[in-house]
C-alpha positions as CSV (number, residue, x, y, z in Angstrom):
1,M,-31.0,-3.0,-94.2
2,A,-32.0,-6.0,-93.5
3,R,-34.8,-6.4,-90.6
4,F,-35.3,-9.1,-88.6
5,V,-38.8,-11.2,-87.2
6,D,-38.8,-13.3,-83.9
7,L,-40.5,-16.3,-84.6
8,S,-40.0,-17.8,-80.7
9,H,-42.5,-17.4,-77.9
10,T,-41.2,-16.0,-74.6
11,I,-40.4,-18.5,-71.7
12,S,-41.9,-17.2,-68.2
13,E,-42.5,-19.5,-65.0
14,G,-45.1,-21.9,-65.2
15,L,-45.7,-21.3,-69.7
16,A,-47.3,-24.3,-70.5
17,T,-46.8,-25.3,-74.0
18,Y,-48.0,-28.5,-74.3
19,P,-50.5,-30.7,-72.5
20,G,-49.0,-33.3,-70.1
21,L,-45.1,-31.8,-69.8
22,P,-43.4,-29.9,-66.9
23,E,-43.5,-26.1,-67.0
24,P,-40.6,-24.1,-66.3
25,H,-39.3,-22.8,-63.1
26,I,-37.0,-19.9,-63.1
27,Y,-35.3,-18.6,-60.3
28,E,-32.5,-17.1,-59.2
29,H,-29.0,-18.9,-58.1
30,L,-27.6,-15.7,-56.9
31,D,-29.0,-12.5,-56.4
32,R,-28.1,-8.9,-56.3
33,A,-28.3,-8.6,-52.4
34,A,-25.9,-11.7,-52.1
35,A,-23.6,-10.9,-54.8
36,E,-22.8,-7.5,-53.2
37,A,-21.8,-9.3,-49.7
38,I,-19.2,-11.4,-51.9
39,Y,-17.8,-8.5,-54.4
40,G,-18.2,-5.3,-52.6
41,A,-20.9,-2.8,-52.2
42,G,-22.8,-1.5,-55.6
43,V,-21.3,-4.4,-57.3
44,T,-24.0,-6.1,-58.3
45,F,-24.5,-9.5,-60.5
46,T,-27.5,-12.2,-61.1
47,I,-26.6,-15.6,-62.1
48,G,-29.6,-17.3,-62.9
49,M,-31.7,-20.5,-62.8
50,I,-33.9,-22.8,-64.8
51,T,-35.8,-26.5,-64.6
52,I,-37.1,-26.2,-68.3
53,C,-38.9,-29.1,-69.9
54,S,-36.8,-30.1,-72.8
55,N,-40.5,-29.2,-75.4
56,T,-40.9,-26.2,-74.0
57,G,-42.0,-22.8,-76.0
58,T,-40.3,-22.5,-79.7
59,Y,-38.3,-26.0,-79.9
60,V,-36.4,-28.0,-82.8
61,D,-36.7,-31.8,-83.2
62,V,-33.9,-34.0,-84.4
63,P,-33.9,-37.7,-84.8
64,Y,-33.2,-39.1,-81.8
65,H,-36.5,-37.9,-80.5
66,R,-38.0,-40.3,-82.6
67,F,-35.7,-42.6,-83.5
68,A,-32.8,-44.0,-80.5
69,D,-30.4,-44.3,-83.2
70,G,-31.1,-41.2,-85.3
71,Y,-28.5,-38.2,-84.4
72,D,-29.2,-36.0,-81.1
73,L,-28.9,-32.6,-80.4
74,T,-25.1,-32.5,-80.9
75,G,-25.0,-34.0,-84.0
76,L,-27.3,-31.1,-85.7
77,A,-26.1,-29.7,-89.0
78,L,-26.0,-25.8,-88.5
79,E,-26.6,-25.8,-92.3
80,R,-29.6,-27.2,-91.4
81,V,-31.1,-24.5,-89.4
82,A,-29.0,-21.7,-89.7
83,S,-29.7,-18.2,-92.0
84,V,-31.5,-21.4,-93.8
85,P,-33.7,-19.7,-97.2
86,G,-37.1,-20.0,-96.1
87,L,-40.2,-20.1,-97.8
88,C,-43.4,-19.8,-96.1
89,I,-46.8,-21.0,-97.1
90,D,-50.3,-19.6,-96.1
91,C,-52.1,-22.4,-95.1
92,R,-55.2,-20.3,-92.7
93,G,-57.9,-22.1,-92.9
94,L,-56.6,-25.7,-92.9
95,D,-56.8,-28.5,-90.5
96,S,-54.9,-31.2,-92.4
97,I,-52.9,-29.4,-95.0
98,G,-52.4,-31.8,-98.1
99,P,-49.5,-31.9,-100.1
100,D,-51.3,-29.9,-102.7
101,V,-49.4,-26.9,-100.9
102,L,-46.2,-27.7,-102.3
103,D,-47.5,-28.1,-106.0
104,G,-44.9,-26.1,-108.3
105,R,-42.8,-24.6,-106.0
106,E,-39.2,-25.5,-105.8
107,L,-38.3,-26.9,-101.9
108,H,-34.8,-28.2,-102.3
109,G,-32.4,-27.0,-99.2
110,L,-35.5,-24.5,-98.0
111,A,-36.5,-24.3,-94.2
112,V,-40.6,-24.4,-95.2
113,L,-42.6,-23.1,-92.7
114,F,-46.2,-23.7,-92.5
115,R,-48.2,-20.6,-91.2
116,T,-51.5,-21.6,-89.7
117,D,-52.0,-18.8,-87.2
118,H,-52.8,-21.5,-84.5
119,S,-50.4,-20.0,-82.6
120,H,-52.7,-17.1,-81.7
121,Q,-54.2,-19.2,-79.5
122,F,-50.9,-19.9,-77.5
123,G,-51.1,-19.9,-73.9
124,T,-54.7,-20.1,-73.7
125,P,-56.7,-23.2,-73.1
126,S,-57.8,-23.7,-76.3
127,Y,-54.5,-24.0,-77.8
128,F,-54.3,-28.0,-76.8
129,E,-57.3,-28.5,-78.8
130,A,-58.0,-29.3,-82.2
131,H,-55.0,-28.0,-83.9
132,P,-53.6,-27.8,-88.1
133,H,-51.3,-30.0,-88.7
134,L,-49.4,-31.9,-91.9
135,A,-50.9,-35.1,-93.5
136,A,-48.5,-37.9,-93.8
137,A,-48.6,-37.6,-97.7
138,T,-47.2,-33.7,-96.8
139,A,-44.4,-34.7,-94.9
140,D,-43.3,-37.3,-98.0
141,A,-43.3,-34.7,-100.4
142,L,-41.2,-32.8,-98.2
143,V,-38.5,-35.7,-97.9
144,E,-38.9,-35.8,-101.9
145,A,-38.0,-32.4,-102.6
146,G,-35.0,-32.6,-100.1
147,V,-35.9,-29.6,-97.9
148,A,-33.5,-28.7,-95.1
149,C,-35.8,-28.4,-92.3
150,A,-39.8,-28.1,-91.6
151,G,-41.5,-25.8,-88.9
152,I,-45.5,-25.0,-88.0
153,D,-47.0,-22.6,-86.0
154,S,-49.2,-25.2,-84.2
155,L,-49.1,-27.3,-81.3
156,N,-47.8,-30.3,-83.2
157,I,-46.9,-31.1,-86.8
158,D,-48.6,-33.8,-86.6
159,A,-52.2,-34.7,-85.4
160,T,-52.3,-35.3,-82.1
161,H,-56.3,-37.1,-82.0
162,G,-58.1,-39.1,-84.1
163,P,-56.5,-41.7,-86.8
164,D,-53.6,-39.6,-88.5
165,G,-51.8,-38.6,-84.9
166,T,-51.6,-42.7,-84.7
167,G,-47.9,-43.4,-85.0
168,R,-47.2,-39.7,-85.0
169,P,-46.3,-40.0,-88.9
170,V,-45.3,-36.9,-90.0
171,H,-42.3,-36.9,-87.2
172,T,-41.7,-40.4,-88.3
173,T,-41.5,-39.6,-91.6
174,L,-39.1,-36.3,-91.7
175,L,-36.6,-37.2,-88.8
176,G,-36.3,-40.7,-90.2
177,N,-34.6,-38.9,-93.2
178,D,-32.7,-36.4,-90.9
179,I,-35.2,-33.2,-91.5
180,P,-35.0,-30.9,-88.3
181,I,-39.0,-29.9,-87.1
182,I,-39.5,-27.3,-85.5
183,E,-42.6,-26.6,-83.7
184,H,-44.7,-23.8,-82.0
185,L,-43.2,-20.7,-84.3
186,T,-44.8,-17.5,-83.6
187,N,-45.2,-14.5,-85.9
188,L,-45.1,-16.1,-89.5
189,A,-47.8,-13.5,-90.4
190,E,-44.5,-11.0,-90.7
191,L,-43.0,-13.4,-92.9
192,P,-42.9,-12.4,-97.0
193,P,-44.0,-16.3,-98.7
194,A,-39.7,-16.0,-99.6
195,G,-36.6,-13.8,-99.5
196,F,-36.1,-13.9,-96.1
197,A,-33.4,-16.7,-94.4
198,F,-34.4,-19.0,-91.3
199,T,-32.5,-20.2,-88.3
200,A,-33.4,-21.7,-84.9
201,V,-30.1,-22.7,-83.2
202,P,-30.4,-24.7,-80.1
203,P,-27.9,-25.4,-77.2
204,K,-25.5,-28.5,-78.4
205,V,-26.3,-30.7,-75.5
206,E,-25.3,-34.6,-75.8
207,G,-28.4,-36.8,-75.2
208,M,-31.4,-34.7,-76.0
209,G,-33.4,-34.6,-79.6
210,T,-35.2,-31.5,-78.5
211,F,-35.1,-28.3,-77.5
212,T,-36.1,-24.4,-76.9
213,V,-34.9,-22.5,-79.7
214,R,-34.6,-18.7,-80.8
215,A,-35.9,-19.4,-84.2
216,F,-35.9,-15.7,-86.3
217,A,-36.1,-14.8,-89.8
218,E,-34.3,-11.9,-91.8
219,I,-35.8,-10.2,-94.2
220,S,-33.7,-9.3,-97.3
221,A,-33.9,-5.5,-97.9
222,E,-35.1,-5.9,-101.4
223,N,-38.1,-8.2,-100.0
224,P,-39.7,-6.0,-97.1
225,L,-43.2,-6.5,-97.3
226,R,-45.2,-9.6,-95.6
227,D,-48.0,-11.8,-97.5
228,E,-50.9,-10.0,-96.6
């Protein structure tokens, strides 16, 4: 029997995902006491409300996030982010992840996930400091290979400080070639290098270029072991 690995961070009241962005506010529109007054004694429901920035927790970027004429969430093909054969590449110890990590790999049509373990710092101030990211040349290689999507367990798939972050070249290249990006993944240590299917589907919201997802992997019974 296949098993599932949750690759998403939990969204909670006041969660800080990215410096300067609003934090989520979670509350009840209808609480259980009020529901009894409507539906009768002992009949309770809760209806929740959330005020959330689209870049909260684990999320996917689509071309509209970067380009005004790119497709928004409503245009995202499920084939790109649902049950996609996955590859998890161990990049621990690398600050700038170069294209050499892709050498000799068949990548066409795959969800390529870059494991850095920076996710261990999520929810702490150090998560917002120096973080692993892809080099611009790596994005070029992913486009040339024809990947379905690309993800990372770090603050940003691009550098956010220094000359490497100028212009956000990785976002520009990937989204400019219709390749969705999934950021702030977690638990990639639980994945094998291959033999799993990756899913990270957002709601179908018009006019948005990024949104929170429930990302997960389904690992086949024939490949139950993680990469140590």
